[in-house]
C-alpha positions in Angstrom: -66.8 22.0 34.3 -66.9 21.8 30.3 -63.7 22.7 30.2 -62.6 19.6 32.2 -64.9 17.4 30.3 -63.3 18.5 27.5 -59.7 18.3 28.4 -60.6 14.7 29.7 -62.1 13.7 26.1 -58.6 15.1 24.2 -56.1 12.7 26.4 -55.3 9.9 24.4 -55.3 6.6 26.2 -51.7 4.8 26.2 -51.3 1.9 23.9 -50.5 -1.4 26.1 -46.4 -2.5 25.4 -45.7 -4.7 22.7 -46.4 -8.7 24.4 -45.1 -12.4 22.7 -47.5 -13.2 21.2 -48.1 -10.0 19.3 -44.1 -9.5 18.6 -43.9 -13.2 17.1 -46.9 -12.5 14.7 -45.4 -9.2 13.4 -41.6 -10.7 13.1 -43.8 -14.0 11.3 -45.6 -11.9 9.0 -42.8 -9.5 7.9 -41.1 -12.8 6.5 -44.0 -14.5 4.7 -43.5 -10.3 3.1 -40.2 -10.2 2.7 -40.0 -10.5 -0.8 -41.9 -7.3 -1.2 -41.3 -5.2 1.8 -37.4 -5.6 1.6 -36.8 -5.6 -1.7 -35.6 -2.7 -4.2 -38.1 -1.1 -6.0 -39.5 -2.1 -9.5 -42.2 -2.8 -11.5 -43.5 -5.6 -9.1 -42.6 -4.1 -6.4 -43.9 -0.1 -5.9 -44.6 2.3 -2.8 -48.1 0.9 -3.2 -47.0 -2.4 -2.5 -45.5 -2.1 0.2 -47.8 0.3 2.0 -50.6 -2.2 1.7 -48.7 -5.2 3.1 -47.7 -3.0 6.2 -51.9 -2.3 6.0 -52.3 -6.2 5.9 -50.1 -6.6 8.6 -51.5 -4.2 10.9 -54.9 -5.3 10.6 -54.0 -9.2 11.5 -52.1 -8.1 14.1 -54.9 -5.9 15.9 -57.5 -8.9 15.0 -55.7 -11.2 16.2 -54.2 -9.3 19.7 -56.0 -9.8 22.6 -54.1 -7.2 24.2 -54.2 -3.9 22.4 -56.6 -4.3 18.3 -55.8 -0.4 17.8 -52.6 0.0 16.3 -51.4 1.5 13.3 -49.4 1.1 10.7 -46.7 3.6 12.2 -46.5 1.7 15.0 -46.0 -1.6 13.8 -43.6 -0.3 11.3 -41.8 1.5 14.8 -42.3 -1.9 16.8 -40.2 -3.4 13.7 -37.1 -1.3 13.6 -36.8 -1.6 16.8 -36.7 -5.8 16.8 -34.4 -5.4 14.1 -31.8 -3.1 16.2 -32.3 -5.4 19.5 -31.5 -8.9 17.3 -28.6 -6.9 15.5 -27.0 -5.5 18.4 -27.6 -9.0 20.4 -26.2 -11.1 17.5 -22.8 -8.3 17.2 -22.4 -9.3 20.9 -22.6 -12.7 20.3 -20.1 -12.9 17.5 -17.8 -10.6 19.6 -18.2 -12.8 22.4 -17.2 -15.7 20.4 -13.9 -14.0 19.0 -12.6 -13.3 22.2 -12.9 -16.5 23.5 -10.4 -17.8 20.4 -12.9 -19.8 18.8 -13.9 -21.6 21.7 -17.9 -22.6 22.0 -20.0 -20.0 22.0 -21.0 -17.6 24.9 -24.7 -18.1 26.4 -26.4 -15.7 24.1 -30.1 -17.6 23.4 -32.9 -16.1 20.9 -36.1 -16.5 20.8 -38.1 -17.8 18.1 -39.8 -14.5 16.5 -35.6 -13.2 17.2 -34.1 -16.3 15.1 -36.9 -15.1 12.2 -35.8 -11.6 12.3 -31.9 -12.2 12.1 -32.7 -14.6 9.1 -33.7 -11.2 7.3 -30.6 -9.1 8.6 -27.6 -9.0 6.0 -23.9 -10.3 7.8 -22.2 -7.2 6.3 -24.4 -4.7 9.1 -24.0 -7.2 12.0 -20.4 -7.2 11.6 -20.4 -3.3 11.4 -21.3 -3.5 15.2 -19.1 -5.6 16.6 -16.1 -2.8 17.1 -19.1 -0.1 18.3 -18.7 1.0 21.9 -20.9 0.8 25.0 -21.9 4.7 26.1 -22.7 2.8 29.2 -19.6 1.7 30.2 -17.0 3.4 32.6 -15.0 5.9 31.4 -13.3 6.9 34.9 -10.1 5.2 33.4 -10.3 8.0 30.8 -10.8 10.9 32.7 -8.0 9.6 34.9 -5.2 13.0 35.5 -1.8 11.8 34.3 1.0 12.4 36.8 3.4 15.1 36.3 6.4 12.7 35.9 5.0 10.6 33.7 3.9 13.3 31.2 7.2 14.4 31.2 8.5 10.8 30.7 6.2 10.6 27.3 7.0 14.2 26.2 10.8 13.5 26.5 10.4 10.3 24.5 11.3 11.1 20.5 10.0 9.5 17.5 12.0 7.8 15.6 10.3 8.7 12.5 9.8 11.9 12.8 12.4 14.8 11.3 13.2 17.6 13.6 14.5 20.9 11.8 17.4 22.6 14.2 17.8 26.0 13.6 22.5 26.4 13.0 24.1 30.0 13.6 25.6 31.0 10.7 29.5 31.7 12.2 29.4 27.7 12.8 29.4 26.8 9.6 32.6 26.1 7.5 32.7 25.7 3.7 33.4 22.4 2.4 35.7 21.7 -0.3 33.6 22.7 -2.9 32.5 25.8 -1.2 35.9 27.2 -1.5 36.6 29.5 -3.7 40.4 30.6 -4.7 40.8 34.5 -5.4 41.7 33.4 -9.1 38.5 31.5 -9.3 36.9 34.4 -8.4 38.4 36.8 -10.9 37.6 34.1 -13.6 34.5 33.5 -12.5 33.4 38.3 -12.3 34.8 38.2 -15.9 32.4 35.3 -17.6 29.5 36.5 -15.6 27.1 38.2 -17.2 25.7 41.5 -17.4 23.1 42.5 -15.7 19.8 44.0 -17.2 21.1 41.4 -20.1 19.0 38.5 -20.5 20.1 35.0 -21.6 19.6 34.3 -25.5 16.5 32.6 -26.0 17.0 28.6 -27.5 15.7 28.6 -30.8 12.7 25.3 -30.9 12.1 23.1 -33.9 9.5 25.0 -34.7 11.8 28.2 -35.8 14.6 25.8 -37.0 12.1 24.5 -39.6 10.9 27.5 -40.9 14.2 29.1 -40.8 15.3 26.4 -43.2 12.6 26.8 -45.3 13.4 30.4 -45.7 16.9 29.7 -47.1 15.3 26.5 -49.0 13.4 29.0 -51.2 15.6 31.7 -50.9 18.5 29.3 -52.6 15.8 27.6 -55.3 15.1 31.6 -56.0 19.1 32.1 -56.5 19.3 29.3 -58.6 16.5 30.5 -60.9 18.4 33.8 -61.6 21.3 31.8 -62.2 19.9 29.8 -65.2 17.9 32.9 -66.4 21.2 35.0 -66.2 23.2 31.9 -68.5 20.2 32.0 -71.2 20.4 35.6 -71.5 24.4 35.6 -72.2 23.7 32.6 -75.0 21.0 34.5 -76.4 23.7 37.7 -76.2 26.4 35.3 -77.6 24.7 34.1 -80.6 23.5 38.0 -81.4 26.8 38.9 -81.5 27.6 36.0 -83.9 24.5 36.9 -86.5 26.0 40.2 -86.8 29.7 39.8 -87.5 28.4 37.3 -90.2 
C-alpha cells in the first residue's frame, strides 16, 4: 500500500493546454518586451535581463490565467516558439497562394489577433525561406510510379547536345594527313640532325649569368689596360736611362 501511494505521489498532473486568452497574453507581453527579449546582447541587454523578463511574463500569465497558474519559464518559452513557427508557416502559405493567383486577390487566410502580433516580430526574410518548403504530408504516389521499359529506353536514347562523348577509333582506320606524311629524304635528314641520346640540351643562360660574365670580362679588360700602362711606363724609364748613360 505504501509503495502504491508513493507511486501516485510521484505522478505529476498534466498541465492543461493553452487557451486563446493565455496565448493572446503571451503574444502581447512578448511584443511589449521585444527590445530586451529579441535584441542582440549588449551592455544594456544581457542574458540576465532576458531571464528576468521571461520570468516576469511567466508570473503575469500564471496570475491572470483561469485554466492554469503553474506554468514555468520553460513552458512559456516553448509555447512562444511553437506559435511563432505556426504563424511563420501560415504567412508563408498565404504569400505562396497569392503568387499562384498571379498577383490577384490574396487567398482567404485569416489571422487571429494574437497571430497578427506575433507576425510583427517575424522578419520578412525568414518567411521567404519557407515558401518553397515541401510539405511532407503530400501524396508521394506519383514519385513512386514505376517507369515503363519503353519509356525508359526512349529516355536513354536521347543524347544531350552539351555532353562530349569519347569514341575509340581503331588505329588501322586512321590515315595520316598532309603534315603527317614524311618522305624518305625528310626521314634521313631528321635522323642526321637528331640529338644523340644521353646528351642533354644546352642550358640557356639566364640574365643573371650573362651579367656575371660581362662583369668578369670588364674586370679582365681593366687589368689588361693597367698592365699595358705599366709596360709603357717601364719602357720610357729604360729609354731615359739609356740616354743618360750615353751622355
